[in-house]
N, C-alpha and C positions, 0 to 999 in steps of 0.2 A: 731220574730227577732226585736230587739230594736237598734236604731242607733242615735249617736250624730255626728253632722257635725261641723267641725271647718273650718272657712274661713280665710285664712291668706295670707298676702302679704310679699314678701321678702324685706329685707333692700334694699334701692335704690342703694347702692354702689355694690351690688352683681348682676352678670349676672344670667340669668335663669339657665345656666349650673352650675355655682358655687353654686347657691342656692340648686338645686336638688342634686348635689354631696354631699354637707355638710349635708343636711337633711338625705339622705340615708345612708351615711357612719358614721356619728357622732350622729346626733340628734335622729333619729329613734331608733338606738340601746340603747341609753340612756333612751328614753321614754319607751321602752319595759321593762326595769328593774323596772319601777314604775307602770306598767300596770298589774292590777289584774282583773280577771273576764272577760277579753275581749275574744271574739271568733274570731274577725278579727280586724286588724289595717291596714287600706288602705290609701295610699296617692295618690291623683289624681292631677297630675300637668296639669295646663291649658296651652294650646298653643293658644293665642289669634288670632282670625281671624277677618277680616274686614267684617262688615255687610253692604249690599248694601244700606240700608236706613239710618242707624245710624253711620256708619263709624267705626273707630278703637275702639277696646276693650281696654279702658284705665283705667277703674275704678274698675275692679273686682279683685278677689284674684289671687294669683299665684298658690295656692294649696288648695284643699279641702281635709281635712283629715277626714276619716270616722272611728269611733269607734263603733264596733258592739258588741252586747250583746245578749245572749240567755236567760238570766235570768232577769226578770223585776225588782226584788229587787236590783240586782247589778247595772243595768242601772240607776234606780232612785237614788241610793246612789252615784254613780259616777257623775250624773248630779247635784245633790245637792252640792257635794263637789266642782265641777268645777265652779258652779255659785255663790258660797259663800266664796271660799277660794282661796288663791294664791297657785300655784303649789310649790313643793319643791324648795328650793334655787338653787340647782344644775340645775334643769330644767329651771328656770327663767333666770339664768346666761347664759345658753347655748342658750336659745331663743333669747337673746340679740345679739348673734353672727349671727343670721339667719333672724329673722323676724322684720318687723315694728310692734312692739307689740301693738301700738295704733290702728292698723287696725283689730285686732282680733275680730271675730264674732262667735257666737255659736248658733246652732239651733238643734232641734230634728226633726224627720221625720215622716210624715204620708205618706205611699206609696199607690198609686192607679195604678194598672197595667191593661192595655187593653188586652183583649183576641184577638189577631190578627189572630188566626186560625179559628174563627167562623165568 
């Protein structure tokens, strides 16, 4: 399995509830129309918690979006496109309604899982 992660912050004038509602009801369906070769499209909304040593969670993303691929060629092609091109105009325009686009970050994943049964 291959995965691309997108770390994104909401526009500061949107509440977390408004952000989540817009993403789920408008942006995700729009993005799905442009998504080819994905096996999963997952949005993980963060609910910041206070850490006893470092305090409030103030500088992280509001959502981590995961794009999953079963095929390495499709994964690599999508990654190349996302890191060298702008998204279609319709997507970029809709993102402006939702995200602080300057905060966008992208990463790929190497997963290491512990065997907790042994």
